[in-house]
Each structure stands twice: as structure tokens, then as C-alpha cells.
C-alpha positions as CSV (number, residue, x, y, z in Angstrom):
1,X,173.0,224.9,27.5
2,X,172.8,228.6,26.4
3,X,176.3,228.5,24.8
4,X,175.4,225.2,22.9
5,X,172.1,226.8,21.7
6,X,173.9,230.1,20.5
7,X,176.7,228.0,18.9
8,X,174.4,225.9,16.8
9,X,172.4,229.0,15.8
10,X,175.6,230.7,14.7
11,X,176.9,227.8,12.7
12,X,173.5,227.2,11.0
13,X,173.3,230.9,9.9
14,X,177.0,230.7,8.6
15,X,175.9,227.6,6.6
16,X,172.9,229.4,5.2
17,X,175.1,232.2,3.9
18,X,178.4,230.5,2.9
19,X,177.4,226.9,1.7
20,X,176.9,226.9,-2.0
21,X,173.6,224.9,-2.4
22,X,172.1,226.5,0.7
23,X,172.7,229.9,-1.0
24,X,170.7,228.8,-4.0
25,X,167.9,227.4,-1.7
26,X,167.6,230.4,0.6
27,X,168.6,233.0,-2.0
28,X,171.6,234.4,0.1
29,X,175.0,235.8,-0.9
30,X,178.2,235.8,0.9
31,X,179.4,239.1,2.3
32,X,182.7,240.5,0.9
33,X,185.7,241.0,3.2
34,X,185.2,244.9,3.2
35,X,181.6,244.4,4.2
36,X,182.6,242.2,6.9
37,X,185.3,244.7,8.1
38,X,182.7,247.4,8.3
39,X,180.4,245.3,10.4
40,X,183.3,244.3,12.8
41,X,184.4,248.0,13.1
42,X,180.8,249.1,13.9
43,X,180.4,246.2,16.5
44,X,183.8,247.3,18.1
45,X,182.6,250.9,18.3
46,X,179.4,249.9,19.9
47,X,180.9,247.7,22.4
48,X,183.6,250.3,23.3
49,X,181.0,253.0,23.8
50,X,178.9,250.6,26.0
51,X,182.0,249.7,28.1
52,X,182.8,253.4,28.5
53,X,179.2,254.1,29.7
54,X,179.5,251.2,32.1
55,X,182.8,252.5,33.5
56,X,181.3,256.0,34.0
57,X,178.3,254.8,35.7
58,X,180.3,252.6,38.2
59,X,182.7,255.6,38.8
60,X,179.7,258.0,39.6
61,X,178.0,255.4,41.7
62,X,181.3,255.0,43.8
63,X,181.5,258.7,44.2
64,X,177.9,258.9,45.4
65,X,178.4,256.1,47.8
66,X,181.6,257.7,49.1
67,X,179.8,261.2,49.6
68,X,176.9,259.5,51.4
69,X,179.3,257.6,53.8
70,X,181.2,260.8,54.5
71,X,178.0,262.7,55.3
72,X,177.0,259.9,57.8
73,X,180.4,260.1,59.5
74,X,180.2,263.9,59.7
């Protein structure tokens, strides 16, 4: 259900921006390919930084668990 809702929302937003008569009604303008490229690059950088942070946190948590287990054994 969530995927359907998000898909419908995404398609509606695309229509509002890229369908000619809807551009007139809602006073929107299509983005140029350069602008779309900049947005995609920013999104990719953001996603990459988020994944690196998640990897670091998992690694740190694993090391903390390892140390606590070794302390209990000793």
C-alpha cells in the first residue's frame, strides 16, 4: 500500500511539472537537464554519506560488543 501511495504521489508531481496544460494551471516549469543532474548528484552524495555513517556505527557497535564479551570471559 505504501509503494502504491508513493508511486501515485510521484507520478502526480511529475505530471504537475512536465505536462503542458498543468504547467499553465499550476505555474510550474520543467527543470533543465543540468539542474536535474545537480539534484541527482546532491542526492547521491547525501545517500553515500548516510551509508558511510551507518557502516561506521555498525562497526563501532560490533567492536564494543566484542570488548564487552571478552571482558566477561576474562
